[in-house]
N, C-alpha and C positions, 0 to 999 in steps of 0.2 A: 834716840832713834833705834828701833828694834828691827832687825833683819831676820827673815825666816828662810830656811832652805828645808828640803825634805829630810835632810840628815840631822839638822840641829837648829836650835834657836840661839843666836848669839847677840850680845849687847855691844853696841859701839860706844866707846867712852869719849871719843872726840870726833870732830869733823875737820877734814883737810880741805882747804881751798887754795887757789892760786890767783894772783893778779899780776898784771904787767906793770913794771915800774917805768920811770921816765926814759930809761934806756932800752925799753922793750924786752926786759928780762922777766922770766917767770919767777915770782917770789912766793914761796910757800907760807901759808898761815895755818895754824892748828888752833881750833877752838874747842873748849869744853862744851858739852851739850847744853849747859845753862847759858851759853853765850860769851863766857869769859875767854879772852885771848890767852891761849896756853903757850904758844911759841910762834915767833916770826923768824926771819932770816938772820937775826942778830941776838935775840934775847929769849929767855924762858921766863914765864910769869907764874907765880904761885898765889893761891887764894885760901882764905879760911872758910869754915863751914857756912858762914853767912854771905860769902861771895866777895868779901873785902880783899883787895890785893895785899899780900903779905911780903912778897919778895920779887925782885927783878934780878936775874943773873944772866951773864953772858952764856953762850953755848959752851964755852970752856970752863964754866962754873965760877967765874969771878963775880963776886957780889957787887951789884950796882946800887940797889936801894932796898931798904927794909921799912915796912909799914907796921905800926902798932895801933890797936883799937881798945876802947874801953868795953865794959860789959854790955853796953847798949849798942855796940857796933859803930860808934863814932870814932873816926880816926883821931888819935891823940899825938902821934909822932911819925915823922918821916926822917930816915937817916940816909943821906947820900954822901958817901965819902966822909969828909970832915965836917960837913954841914948837917945840922939837926933842925928840923922845923917842928915846934910843939904847938898843939892846938888846945884851946880852952873854950868851953861852951857855957852859955848862960842858962840858968834855971831849967824849967820844964820844957821850954820851946826848943832847946838844943841848937840854938843859933850860935854860930861862931862868935865869940866875944873877943878873943885875943889870939894872935899868932906871934910866936917868938922864934926868931931865927938866930941860931948859934953857929959859930965857926970854932972848931977845936975847943968847945965848951964855953967860949966867951960870947956873951950876948952881942949880936950885931944890929938887930932891928926888932922893933915892936910894931905890930899892926893891930889897932883897935877897931872893932866893927860896931857900928851903931844900927839899931833896928827900931822901927816904929811899933805901935801897939798891934798892928796887923801882921807882924813878922816879916815886913819888907825891909831890905837893907836901905838905909838912908845916908850912910856915910862911913868912910874909912879914914882913920888917922894914922899916919906913918910917923914913927920916931926912930 
């Protein structure tokens, strides 16, 4: 969003909005101009050049979550505290094939995804 005054042209890098929560308090939200949520009343959100979320931190800068992507922009890992979620994709369709959940480096769960020839999910197997 560009704004013009007679003195100068300036570019706005974010959009500030507010909403009322269930206690009728004004809660501020800050969005990047591409629509990504930048900050709410508890967290700050960071994104890569492709718009994929890379970090969530508290306003006091405590790391909550980290997100990693491959060269095609597919999310490959989420790290939240001691838990890690790893994502593996099949072939050229880039459908999710496997999700592995680890706690402190130890595998806790597998989730296999099955797809039909049209790319529609037909099943999930949990182990």
